[in-house]
N, C-alpha and C positions, 0 to 999 in steps of 0.2 A: 504494500500500500504506500502511495506517495505521501510525503510530508503534508501537503495541502489537504489531502483527503483525511488524514488523521486529525487535523486541526480545523476541519471545515466548520464545526459548530462555533469555535472561537472566532474564526474569520468572519462568519456570518453575523455573529453578535456585534462585533466591532463595526462592520459595514452597516448594520441596521441603525446604529447610533448616528452615523453620518447621513444615511439616506432619509432618516426622519427629519433632520434639519433641512435637507434639500426639499423635501415634500412641503415643509412649512414656508420655505423661502426659495421660490423657483428661480430667483436670480443668482443663486449660489452656483459657483463653478467648481471644476475639479481642483483648481488651485487651492480653494479653501479646504477641501478634503485632504489634499497633500500636506498643507501646512498643519492641519490638526494631527495627522499621523506623525509628522516629524516632531511636533511639539510634545506629543505623548511619548515618543521614543526618547527624547532628551530628558523628559521628566523622570521616566522609569529607569533610564540608564544611570542617571545621577543617583537615584535611590539604591540601585544595585551596587554602586560604588561607595555607598555610605555617605554621600554628600547631599547637601540641600538641593532641592530641585530649583533650577534657574527660572526666573519669571518667563512666561511664554512670550511676552511682547506682542501678543496678538490682539486684534480689535475686530469689532464688527462680527460678520459671519464666521471669520476664521476662529475667533475666540469662542463663539457659541458652539461651533462644531467641536472644538477642542474640549470644552467643558462637558458636552454630552458624551463624547468619546471617553473622556476620563471617568465618568460615572460608570460606563459599561466596563472599562478596564478594572475599576475597583470591584465591580460585581464579579468579574471573571477571576480576579485574584482572591475572592472569598472574603473581602473586607466590607462589602456593602450589600444589602439585600437586593439592590438593583431595581429596575423598573417593575411595575405591577405585573406585566406579562411574563417576566422572568421568574416570578414566584413559583409557577408551575414547574419550571425547569429545576428549581431548587428542591421541590418536593419529589422530583423524579430521580433523585440520587446524584444530583449535580456535584461535581468535585472541583475545587479551585485548581487553577493552573499555576505553575511556578513562574516567577518573574522573567526568567530567561526565555521561556516559551512565549510569553506575552510580547517581549521585545522582538522575537523572530516573526511573530504574526504581524506586528506593526510594520516591520521592514518589508515583509512580503506585500502588504497592502499598499505601501508607498510605491513599490515597483509596479503594482497593478494599475495604480492611478496614472503613472507615467505612460505605461503601455496603452491604456485605453484612451487617454487624451490624444496621443499621437494618431491613433486610428479613428477616433470618433469625435474629435474636436473638444471645445471648451467644457462640455458636459458629457463627454463620451463615457467616462468612468461612472458618473452618477446614473446615467441612463442604463448602462450595463448592469449595475448592481440592483437598480430598481426592479428590473425584470425578474430577478431571483428572489426578491424580498417582499413579496406581496402579503 
């Protein structure tokens, strides 16, 4: 089984946080998603190194996307109960993921944004993930 297939649930949870922001703000572009993934990687990489998280420096939709993504990251790390829809997942034997796995997922998603933006334009990534996250 490929790494992406093994982590599909985590990847989809993180993408869901981003696509929900896009659904509420149709002007959002892939760039905001990429900035959110990168800010989250910086945040959790600093934590892994035992350092304080740097300020994200984001504003507007970039900041909103990052905050929603961070909530989902905290849920997947087992630190937060997560969104109401996620409570069913917790009841079904959900187990937290390690920090290094979260970082790998965030890196993979950043690559996906770049790939789909090249092929689909300013919202290529967002349109792509929206099709899978109904």
